[in-house]
LUMTI-686738 format. One record per residue (C-alpha): residue in three letters; x, z, y. Coordinates in steps of 0.2 Angstrom, whole numbers, padded with zeros to 4 digits, always signed. Each point is the difference from the previous one (the first is absolute). Layout:
<pts>
ALAXZY/...
</pts>
This chain:
<pts>
UNK-0121+0130+0147/UNK+0006+0017-0005/UNK+0008+0011+0013/UNK+0008+0012-0013/UNK+0018-0001-0006/UNK+0004-0006-0017/UNK-0004+0014-0013/UNK+0018-0001-0007/UNK+0006+0003+0018/UNK-0011+0015+0001/UNK+0007+0007-0016/UNK+0018-0002+0006/UNK-0001+0009+0016/UNK+0011+0015+0003/UNK-0008+0016-0005/UNK+0000+0017+0008/UNK+0010+0013-0011/UNK-0012+0009-0010/UNK+0013+0012-0006/UNK+0003+0005+0018/UNK-0019-0001+0005/UNK-0009+0009-0014/UNK-0012+0009+0001/UNK-0010-0012+0010/UNK-0014+0004+0011/UNK-0010-0013-0008/UNK+0003-0013-0014/UNK+0008-0016+0005/UNK-0011-0010-0013/UNK-0017+0003-0006/UNK-0009-0008-0015/UNK-0019-0001+0001/UNK-0008-0006-0016/UNK-0016-0010+0004/UNK-0004+0000-0019/UNK+0008+0003-0016/UNK-0011-0013-0008/UNK+0009-0017-0005/UNK-0006-0016-0007/UNK+0016-0003-0008/UNK+0008+0010-0015/UNK+0018-0005+0003/UNK+0012+0004-0014/UNK+0012+0007+0013/UNK-0013+0013+0006/UNK-0009+0016-0006/UNK-0016-0008+0004/UNK+0002-0009-0017/UNK-0001+0017-0009/UNK-0016+0003-0010/UNK-0001+0017+0007/UNK+0005-0004+0018/UNK-0017+0005+0007/UNK+0000+0017-0009/UNK+0018+0004+0005/UNK-0001-0005+0018/UNK-0015+0011+0003/UNK-0014-0014+0000/UNK-0002-0016+0009/UNK-0004+0001+0019/UNK-0003-0010+0016/UNK+0004+0009+0017/UNK-0014-0001+0012/UNK+0000-0002+0019/UNK-0003+0019+0003/UNK+0015+0005-0010/UNK+0011-0013+0008/UNK-0005+0005+0018/UNK+0004+0018-0005/UNK+0018-0006-0005/UNK+0002-0008+0016/UNK-0005+0015+0010/UNK+0013+0010-0010/UNK+0014-0012+0002/UNK-0002+0000+0018/UNK+0001+0019+0000/UNK+0017-0002-0008/UNK+0005-0013+0014/UNK-0002-0016-0011/UNK+0011-0008-0013/UNK+0012-0015+0000/UNK-0008-0009-0014/UNK-0017+0000-0008/UNK+0000-0007-0017/UNK-0018-0004-0005/UNK+0003+0000-0019/UNK+0006+0010-0014/UNK-0009-0003-0017/UNK-0015-0013-0001/UNK-0003-0016+0009/UNK-0003+0004+0019/UNK-0013-0014+0002/UNK-0011+0008-0013/UNK-0005+0011+0014/UNK-0012-0009+0012/UNK+0005+0012+0014/UNK+0018-0006+0000/UNK-0001-0010+0016/UNK-0010+0014+0009/UNK+0014+0012-0005/UNK+0013-0011+0008/UNK-0010-0003+0015/UNK-0003+0019+0003/UNK+0018+0004-0003/UNK+0006-0013+0012/UNK-0012+0005+0013/UNK+0005+0018-0001/UNK+0019-0005-0001/UNK+0004+0012-0014/UNK+0015-0010-0006/UNK+0013-0012+0006/UNK-0005-0013-0014/UNK-0013-0002-0013/UNK+0005-0008-0017/UNK-0011-0005-0015/UNK+0006-0005-0017/UNK-0012-0010-0010/UNK-0001-0011-0015/UNK-0009-0014+0010/UNK-0014-0003-0012/UNK-0014+0007+0012/UNK+0007-0008+0016/UNK-0015-0010+0004/UNK-0002-0009+0016/UNK-0011+0014+0007/UNK+0012+0014-0005/UNK+0014-0010+0007/UNK-0008-0002+0017/UNK-0005+0018+0001/UNK+0017+0007-0003/UNK+0008-0012+0012/UNK-0013+0004+0013/UNK+0003+0018-0003/UNK+0019-0002+0004/UNK+0009+0003-0016/UNK+0018-0001+0002/UNK+0007-0004-0017/UNK-0009-0007-0016/UNK+0011+0000-0015/UNK-0007-0010-0015/UNK+0007+0005-0017/UNK+0000-0015-0012/UNK+0003+0005-0018/UNK+0006-0017-0007/UNK+0007-0016+0006/UNK-0010-0011-0012/UNK-0018+0001-0007/UNK+0004+0007-0018/UNK+0011+0014+0005/UNK-0011+0005+0015/UNK-0015+0001-0012/UNK+0010+0010-0013/UNK+0007+0012+0012/UNK-0016+0003+0010/UNK-0011+0001-0015/UNK-0014-0008+0010/UNK-0010-0016+0001/UNK+0005-0004+0018/UNK+0011-0015+0000/UNK+0016-0001+0010/UNK-0007-0015+0010/UNK-0014+0011+0007/UNK+0013+0012+0008/UNK+0010-0015+0006/UNK-0016-0008+0009/UNK-0004+0017+0007/UNK+0018+0003+0007/UNK+0000-0018+0007/UNK-0017+0003+0009/UNK+0005+0016+0007/UNK+0016-0007+0008/UNK-0011-0015+0007/UNK-0013+0012+0007/UNK+0014+0012+0007/UNK+0008-0015+0009/UNK-0017-0006+0006/UNK-0005+0017+0007/UNK+0017+0003+0007/UNK+0000+0017-0010/UNK+0014+0012-0001/UNK+0001+0002-0019/UNK+0017-0004-0008/UNK-0003-0007-0017/UNK+0013+0005-0014/UNK-0002-0006-0018/UNK+0010+0008-0013/UNK+0003-0001-0019/UNK+0009+0012-0012/UNK+0015-0008-0007/UNK-0006-0008-0016/UNK+0018-0002-0007/UNK-0004-0018-0002/UNK+0008-0011+0013/UNK-0012-0014-0003/UNK-0015+0011+0003/UNK+0008+0008+0015/UNK+0003-0017+0008/UNK-0017-0006-0004/UNK-0007+0015+0009/UNK+0011-0003+0015/UNK-0004-0019+0001/UNK-0019+0004-0002/UNK-0002+0014+0014/UNK+0014-0003+0012/UNK-0009-0015+0009/UNK-0015+0012+0003/UNK+0008+0016+0005/UNK+0010+0007+0014/UNK+0012+0007-0013/UNK+0002-0001-0019/UNK+0011+0011-0010/UNK+0004+0004-0019/UNK+0002+0019+0000/UNK+0009+0010-0012/UNK-0008+0009-0014/UNK-0005+0018+0003/UNK-0009+0013-0010/UNK-0014+0013+0003/UNK+0005+0018-0003/UNK+0005-0004-0018/UNK-0016+0006-0009/UNK+0002+0006-0017/UNK-0010-0016-0006/UNK+0016-0010+0002/UNK+0010-0010+0012/UNK-0013-0010+0010/UNK+0014-0011+0008/UNK+0003-0007-0017/UNK+0018+0000+0003/UNK+0014+0011-0007/UNK+0001+0016+0010/UNK+0019+0000+0002/UNK+0000-0019+0004/UNK-0013+0003+0013/UNK+0010+0014+0008/UNK+0014-0011+0003/UNK-0010-0012+0011/UNK+0002+0000+0019/UNK-0017+0008+0002/UNK+0006+0016-0008/UNK+0018+0000+0008/UNK-0003+0016+0010/UNK+0002+0013-0014/UNK-0005+0017+0005/UNK-0006+0016-0008/UNK-0012+0006+0014/UNK-0015-0012+0003/UNK-0003-0004+0018/UNK-0018-0005-0001/UNK-0008+0017+0001/UNK+0009+0003+0016/UNK-0007-0015+0010/UNK-0015-0007-0009/UNK-0018+0005-0006/UNK-0013-0009-0010/UNK-0018+0003+0003/UNK-0010-0006-0015/UNK-0017-0008+0001/UNK-0008+0017-0006/UNK+0009+0008+0015/UNK+0013+0010-0010/UNK+0017-0001+0007/UNK+0016-0002-0010/UNK+0018-0003+0005/UNK+0005-0015-0010/UNK-0006-0018+0000/UNK+0004-0003-0018/UNK-0010+0016-0006/UNK-0015-0009-0007/UNK-0006+0015-0010/UNK+0000+0011+0015/UNK+0013+0013-0007/UNK+0008+0003+0017/UNK-0016+0005+0009/UNK+0003+0012+0014/UNK-0016+0000+0009/UNK-0018-0006+0002/UNK-0007-0007+0016/UNK-0018+0005-0005/UNK+0005+0018+0003/UNK+0016-0001+0010/UNK+0007-0009+0015/UNK+0015-0012-0001/UNK+0010+0012+0011/UNK-0004+0014-0013/UNK+0006-0010-0014/UNK+0016-0006+0009/UNK+0005+0017+0006/UNK-0007+0009-0015/UNK+0008+0011-0014/UNK-0004-0013-0014/UNK+0010-0014+0008/UNK+0014+0012+0006/UNK+0002+0006-0018/UNK+0000-0017-0006/UNK+0014-0005+0012/UNK+0010+0016-0005/UNK-0001-0004-0018/UNK+0009-0016+0003/UNK+0013+0008+0012/UNK+0003+0013-0014/UNK+0001-0013-0013/UNK-0015+0006-0009/UNK-0008-0017-0002/UNK-0001+0002-0019/UNK-0014+0013+0003/UNK-0011-0013+0007/UNK-0008-0011-0013/UNK-0001-0016+0012/UNK+0018+0002+0005/UNK+0010+0005-0015/UNK+0003-0018-0007/UNK-0002-0010+0017/UNK+0012-0013+0005/UNK-0010-0005+0016/UNK+0010+0012+0011/UNK+0015-0012-0002/UNK-0009-0014+0010/UNK+0000+0010+0016/UNK+0014-0002+0012/UNK+0000+0018+0006/UNK+0010+0013-0008/UNK-0003+0019+0002/UNK+0012+0005-0014/UNK+0011+0010+0012/UNK-0014+0008+0010/UNK+0000+0019-0005/UNK-0015+0010-0002/UNK+0006+0012+0013/UNK+0002-0014+0013/UNK-0017-0007-0004/UNK-0009+0017+0001/UNK+0009+0004+0016/UNK-0006-0016+0008/UNK-0017+0002-0007/UNK-0002+0016+0010/UNK+0005-0010+0016/UNK-0012-0014-0002/UNK-0012+0000+0015/UNK-0019-0001-0006/UNK-0016+0001+0011/UNK-0001+0018-0006/UNK+0016+0006+0007/UNK+0003-0012+0014/UNK+0000+0007+0018/
</pts>
């Protein structure tokens, strides 16, 4: 049986004050994208765009060498609190996924490792391997509480009952193996009470926690509102209650894409916020580098409109942190005092 606390409990834990701590010596949260290839083309997701491959810089799968390089560099920074093994794509498309988890756990680069998956490729073998590797949290995203809306929203031929069988088998295997993995199953609010309840009735018996989550959006691409909900209505929901002008994400997260480019935002699918490339730089170079610092200063100086990926974004309101009263002067003064391996005694 899982040894990890409930995912909702994890998310509700008290947070250190980012406003008082920034700039950090290392990111709190690191997203590592095993692949940006997905077997679904969900209507909520930029993967459904006909030019997704071109605009995202091609389709990629990370290899073992690249992931081990990442681990080395995370350790140089002192480790991170959370390693999210996802961004775009379906993580289980990459056959090395369980090996990535095993390596990260053995090297203790993070306090916890989380995967978010659509559950369609969660075979018995894949399940056993990630459980054995020591995965902490598996989040399954279900895109419809009934067969018809599920097919329509995923634009795939994979039926809902396959995902249901895969999830049920995963939990049974986890319990049999006495693995640590906490199983969290979620669905975006369909705005249909019957469908939402059907989802809860279907998955609650086979998951550790089952939740209908509020609608969110990507960084408001010009193609339109992928959330398919009125923007102003969405901004009034509880998820977007923490209104602010400075985006906190560039101050505590990084995303390493499957092509090893590094960006600051987990909803930047088109890689418009890239601040480095691990093929030619180290993670420390990127985190302490001029490109990231300029990005952070652009937000503190309210120049977000100069950044294409940020100018219309609403995702910043989902973060509980607020840096609106952090001045550029205070931030830069602290930055000069941050101890790094280069200036430590």
